[in-house]
LONU-808098 format. One record per atom (N, C-alpha, C): residue number from 1; residue in one letter; chain; atom name; x, y, z. Coordinates in steps of 0.05 Angstrom, whole numbers, plus 32768, in hexadecimal, padded with zeros to 4 digits. Example, Ala and Ser with C-alpha at 12.3 -4.5 7.8 and 13.67 -1.06 7.14 Angstrom:
PT;i;aa;ch;at;east;north;up
PT;1;a;A;N;8108;7F8E;809C;
PT;1;a;A;CA;80F6;7FA6;809C;
PT;1;a;A;C;8108;7FBE;809C;
PT;2;s;A;N;8101;7FD3;808E;
PT;2;s;A;CA;8111;7FEB;808F;
PT;2;s;A;C;8102;8001;809D;
END
This chain:
PT;i;aa;ch;at;east;north;up
PT;1;m;A;N;8011;7FE9;7FFF;
PT;1;m;A;CA;8000;7FFD;7FFF;
PT;1;m;A;C;800F;8019;8003;
PT;2;w;A;N;8024;801B;8015;
PT;2;w;A;CA;8035;8034;8014;
PT;2;w;A;C;8048;8035;7FFE;
PT;3;g;A;N;8052;801D;7FF4;
PT;3;g;A;CA;8061;801D;7FE0;
PT;3;g;A;C;8056;802B;7FC6;
PT;4;l;A;N;803D;8028;7FC2;
PT;4;l;A;CA;8033;8034;7FAD;
PT;4;l;A;C;8030;8053;7FAD;
PT;5;a;A;N;802B;805B;7FC7;
PT;5;a;A;CA;802D;807A;7FCD;
PT;5;a;A;C;8048;8087;7FC7;
PT;6;l;A;N;805C;8075;7FCB;
PT;6;l;A;CA;8076;8081;7FC6;
PT;6;l;A;C;8083;807D;7FAC;
PT;7;s;A;N;8072;806D;7F96;
PT;7;s;A;CA;807D;8066;7F80;
PT;7;s;A;C;8081;8081;7F6E;
PT;8;s;A;N;808D;807F;7F57;
PT;8;s;A;CA;8091;809B;7F45;
PT;8;s;A;C;8076;80A0;7F39;
PT;9;k;A;N;8064;8090;7F37;
PT;9;k;A;CA;804C;8091;7F28;
PT;9;k;A;C;8039;80A3;7F3B;
PT;10;n;A;N;803E;809E;7F51;
PT;10;n;A;CA;8029;80AE;7F66;
PT;10;n;A;C;803A;80C1;7F74;
PT;11;k;A;N;8035;80D9;7F6D;
PT;11;k;A;CA;8048;80EF;7F7A;
PT;11;k;A;C;803C;80F7;7F95;
PT;12;i;A;N;8051;80FC;7FA8;
PT;12;i;A;CA;804A;8104;7FC2;
PT;12;i;A;C;8044;8123;7FC2;
PT;13;p;A;N;802D;812A;7FCC;
PT;13;p;A;CA;8026;8147;7FCB;
PT;13;p;A;C;803E;8159;7FD8;
PT;14;r;A;N;8042;816E;7FC8;
PT;14;r;A;CA;8057;8182;7FD1;
PT;14;r;A;C;8056;8188;7FEF;
PT;15;g;A;N;8065;8189;8001;
PT;15;g;A;CA;8060;8193;8017;
PT;15;g;A;C;805A;817C;802B;
PT;16;f;A;N;8052;8165;8020;
PT;16;f;A;CA;804D;8150;8031;
PT;16;f;A;C;805D;8147;8049;
PT;17;l;A;N;8078;8144;803E;
PT;17;l;A;CA;808B;813F;8052;
PT;17;l;A;C;8093;8153;8064;
PT;18;q;A;N;808E;816E;805E;
PT;18;q;A;CA;8095;817F;806F;
PT;18;q;A;C;8080;8181;8085;
PT;19;s;A;N;8064;8183;807B;
PT;19;s;A;CA;8050;8187;808F;
PT;19;s;A;C;804B;816E;80A0;
PT;20;c;A;N;8053;8158;8097;
PT;20;c;A;CA;8050;813C;80A8;
PT;20;c;A;C;8071;8137;80AE;
PT;21;d;A;N;8075;8143;80C8;
PT;21;d;A;CA;8091;8140;80CF;
PT;21;d;A;C;8097;8123;80D0;
PT;22;q;A;N;80AC;811C;80C4;
PT;22;q;A;CA;80B4;80FD;80C0;
PT;22;q;A;C;80C4;80FB;80DC;
PT;23;r;A;N;80D0;810E;80E9;
PT;23;r;A;CA;80E4;8107;8101;
PT;23;r;A;C;80D1;80F9;8115;
PT;24;e;A;N;80BD;80FF;811B;
PT;24;e;A;CA;80AB;80EE;812D;
PT;24;e;A;C;80A9;80D1;812A;
PT;25;v;A;N;80A8;80C8;810F;
PT;25;v;A;CA;80A9;80AC;8106;
PT;25;v;A;C;80C2;80A2;810B;
PT;26;l;A;N;80D7;80AC;8103;
PT;26;l;A;CA;80F2;80A1;8100;
PT;26;l;A;C;80FD;809D;811B;
PT;27;l;A;N;80F5;80AD;812D;
PT;27;l;A;CA;8109;80AF;814A;
PT;27;l;A;C;80FF;809B;8160;
PT;28;p;A;N;80EA;8090;8161;
PT;28;p;A;CA;80DF;8080;8178;
PT;28;p;A;C;80F6;806C;8182;
PT;29;p;A;N;8104;805D;8170;
PT;29;p;A;CA;8119;804B;817F;
PT;29;p;A;C;8131;8057;818A;
PT;30;f;A;N;8134;8071;8187;
PT;30;f;A;CA;814E;807A;818D;
PT;30;f;A;C;8153;8089;81A9;
PT;31;p;A;N;813E;808B;81B6;
PT;31;p;A;CA;813D;8098;81D0;
PT;31;p;A;C;8147;807A;81E2;
PT;32;a;A;N;813C;8067;81DC;
PT;32;a;A;CA;8141;804D;81E8;
PT;32;a;A;C;815E;8044;81E1;
PT;33;a;A;N;8169;8045;81C6;
PT;33;a;A;CA;8184;803F;81BF;
PT;33;a;A;C;8195;8052;81CC;
PT;34;k;A;N;8192;806A;81D2;
PT;34;k;A;CA;81A1;807C;81DB;
PT;34;k;A;C;81A5;8077;81F9;
PT;35;s;A;N;8194;806E;8204;
PT;35;s;A;CA;8194;8065;8221;
PT;35;s;A;C;81A6;804B;8223;
PT;36;s;A;N;81A0;803E;8212;
PT;36;s;A;CA;81B1;8023;8210;
PT;36;s;A;C;81CE;8025;820D;
PT;37;l;A;N;81D4;8037;81FD;
PT;37;l;A;CA;81EC;803C;81F4;
PT;37;l;A;C;81FC;804F;8204;
PT;38;s;A;N;81ED;805F;8216;
PT;38;s;A;CA;81FB;8074;8223;
PT;38;s;A;C;820F;806A;8236;
PT;39;g;A;N;8224;8079;823C;
PT;39;g;A;CA;823A;8071;824A;
PT;39;g;A;C;8251;8061;823E;
PT;40;r;A;N;8247;8055;8226;
PT;40;r;A;CA;825E;8044;8218;
PT;40;r;A;C;826D;8059;8207;
PT;41;h;A;N;8286;804E;8205;
PT;41;h;A;CA;8298;8060;81F2;
PT;41;h;A;C;82A1;8047;81DA;
PT;42;f;A;N;829E;8053;81C4;
PT;42;f;A;CA;82A5;8044;81A9;
PT;42;f;A;C;82BF;804E;819B;
PT;43;r;A;N;82D0;803B;8197;
PT;43;r;A;CA;82E9;8044;8189;
PT;43;r;A;C;82EA;804C;816E;
PT;44;s;A;N;82D2;8044;815F;
PT;44;s;A;CA;82CE;804A;8145;
PT;44;s;A;C;82B1;804B;813F;
PT;45;n;A;N;82AE;8059;8125;
PT;45;n;A;CA;8292;8058;811B;
PT;45;n;A;C;8285;803E;8117;
PT;46;e;A;N;8294;802D;810C;
PT;46;e;A;CA;828E;800E;810A;
PT;46;e;A;C;8286;8002;8121;
PT;47;e;A;N;8292;8008;8139;
PT;47;e;A;CA;828A;7FFD;8152;
PT;47;e;A;C;8270;8006;815B;
PT;48;l;A;N;826A;801F;8155;
PT;48;l;A;CA;8253;802B;815E;
PT;48;l;A;C;823B;8020;8149;
PT;49;r;A;N;8241;801F;8134;
PT;49;r;A;CA;822E;8010;8120;
PT;49;r;A;C;8227;7FF6;812A;
PT;50;q;A;N;8237;7FE4;8130;
PT;50;q;A;CA;8236;7FCA;813C;
PT;50;q;A;C;8224;7FCD;8150;
PT;51;a;A;N;822C;7FDC;8167;
PT;51;a;A;CA;821B;7FE0;817E;
PT;51;a;A;C;81FD;7FE4;8179;
PT;52;v;A;N;81F8;7FFA;8168;
PT;52;v;A;CA;81DD;7FFF;8160;
PT;52;v;A;C;81D1;7FE9;8153;
PT;53;k;A;N;81DD;7FDC;8141;
PT;53;k;A;CA;81D0;7FC2;8132;
PT;53;k;A;C;81C9;7FAF;8144;
PT;54;n;A;N;81DB;7FAA;8159;
PT;54;n;A;CA;81D5;7F97;816F;
PT;54;n;A;C;81BF;7F9D;817F;
PT;55;y;A;N;81BA;7FBD;8184;
PT;55;y;A;CA;81A3;7FC3;8194;
PT;55;y;A;C;8188;7FBE;8185;
PT;56;l;A;N;8187;7FC5;8168;
PT;56;l;A;CA;8171;7FC3;815A;
PT;56;l;A;C;816D;7FA6;8157;
PT;57;r;A;N;817D;7F92;8154;
PT;57;r;A;CA;8178;7F74;814E;
PT;57;r;A;C;816D;7F69;816B;
PT;58;s;A;N;8173;7F77;8182;
PT;58;s;A;CA;816E;7F70;8199;
PT;58;s;A;C;814C;7F76;81A2;
PT;59;l;A;N;8142;7F86;8192;
PT;59;l;A;CA;8127;7F90;8198;
PT;59;l;A;C;8110;7F78;8189;
PT;60;d;A;N;80FD;7F75;819C;
PT;60;d;A;CA;80EB;7F61;8191;
PT;60;d;A;C;80D7;7F68;817D;
PT;61;t;A;N;80CB;7F56;816E;
PT;61;t;A;CA;80BA;7F5B;8157;
PT;61;t;A;C;80A2;7F6D;815F;
PT;62;d;A;N;809B;7F6B;817B;
PT;62;d;A;CA;8086;7F7E;8182;
PT;62;d;A;C;808D;7F9A;817B;
PT;63;f;A;N;80A5;7FA0;8182;
PT;63;f;A;CA;80AF;7FBB;8180;
PT;63;f;A;C;80AC;7FC6;8166;
PT;64;y;A;N;80B4;7FB9;8150;
PT;64;y;A;CA;80B5;7FBD;8134;
PT;64;y;A;C;8097;7FBF;812C;
PT;65;q;A;N;8084;7FA9;8134;
PT;65;q;A;CA;8067;7FAB;812D;
PT;65;q;A;C;805B;7FC3;8138;
PT;66;d;A;N;805D;7FCB;814D;
PT;66;d;A;CA;8054;7FE4;815C;
PT;66;d;A;C;805A;7FFD;8149;
PT;67;g;A;N;8075;7FFA;8141;
PT;67;g;A;CA;807F;8017;8134;
PT;67;g;A;C;8072;8015;8117;
PT;68;f;A;N;806F;7FFF;810C;
PT;68;f;A;CA;8060;8001;80F2;
PT;68;f;A;C;8042;800A;80F1;
PT;69;l;A;N;8039;7FFD;810C;
PT;69;l;A;CA;8019;8004;810D;
PT;69;l;A;C;801B;8023;810F;
PT;70;k;A;N;802B;802F;811E;
PT;70;k;A;CA;802B;804C;8127;
PT;70;k;A;C;8030;805A;810D;
PT;71;l;A;N;8045;8050;80FE;
PT;71;l;A;CA;8048;8060;80E3;
PT;71;l;A;C;8032;805A;80D2;
PT;72;i;A;N;8023;8048;80CD;
PT;72;i;A;CA;800C;8043;80BC;
PT;72;i;A;C;7FF6;805D;80C7;
PT;73;s;A;N;7FF1;805A;80E2;
PT;73;s;A;CA;7FE0;806B;80EE;
PT;73;s;A;C;7FE9;8089;80E9;
PT;74;w;A;N;8001;808F;80EA;
PT;74;w;A;CA;800C;80A8;80E6;
PT;74;w;A;C;8007;80B1;80C7;
PT;75;y;A;N;800E;80A3;80B8;
PT;75;y;A;CA;800F;80AA;809C;
PT;75;y;A;C;7FEC;80AF;8092;
PT;76;d;A;N;7FDD;809B;809C;
PT;76;d;A;CA;7FC0;80A0;8098;
PT;76;d;A;C;7FB7;80B8;80A1;
PT;77;k;A;N;7FBF;80BE;80B8;
PT;77;k;A;CA;7FB5;80D8;80C7;
PT;77;k;A;C;7FBE;80F0;80B6;
PT;78;c;A;N;7FD9;80F2;80AE;
PT;78;c;A;CA;7FE1;8102;80A2;
PT;78;c;A;C;7FD6;8107;8086;
PT;79;i;A;N;7FCF;80F6;8076;
PT;79;i;A;CA;7FC5;80F3;805D;
PT;79;i;A;C;7FA8;80FC;805E;
PT;80;n;A;N;7F9A;80F5;8071;
PT;80;n;A;CA;7F7D;80FA;8076;
PT;80;n;A;C;7F77;8116;807E;
PT;81;v;A;N;7F8B;8128;8085;
PT;81;v;A;CA;7F86;8142;8089;
PT;81;v;A;C;7F91;8151;8077;
PT;82;g;A;N;7F98;8145;805E;
PT;82;g;A;CA;7FA3;8153;8043;
PT;82;g;A;C;7FBA;8161;804B;
PT;83;s;A;N;7FCF;8154;8057;
PT;83;s;A;CA;7FEB;8159;805B;
PT;83;s;A;C;7FED;8171;806A;
PT;84;e;A;N;7FD6;8178;807B;
PT;84;e;A;CA;7FD8;818D;808E;
PT;84;e;A;C;7FE6;8189;80A6;
PT;85;y;A;N;7FEC;819A;80B7;
PT;85;y;A;CA;7FF5;8198;80D0;
PT;85;y;A;C;7FEB;8181;80DF;
PT;86;v;A;N;7FF8;8170;80ED;
PT;86;v;A;CA;7FEA;815C;80FF;
PT;86;v;A;C;7FF4;815F;8119;
PT;87;e;A;N;7FE3;815F;812D;
PT;87;e;A;CA;7FE9;8162;8149;
PT;87;e;A;C;7FEC;8145;8154;
PT;88;k;A;N;7FFF;8141;816B;
PT;88;k;A;CA;8003;812C;8176;
PT;88;k;A;C;7FEA;811D;8182;
END
């Protein structure tokens, strides 16, 4: 369903991404990752990348399922208000 909305045939309305702020969608796992990784020191970017990958792999499927359901709900709400500002 969302793949169709993002295809080249179906253009996303101008301003859609600006009015429907994506940061809210993309950030949920990161406060928990920050607390999980805080206080640790990494000798390289690769070591940090591996720690983040390990953290993401440690999350159970419910975490990802909840995230996708919230994403679908968020996009539906954004689209149904005609790409206007959406309050939390």
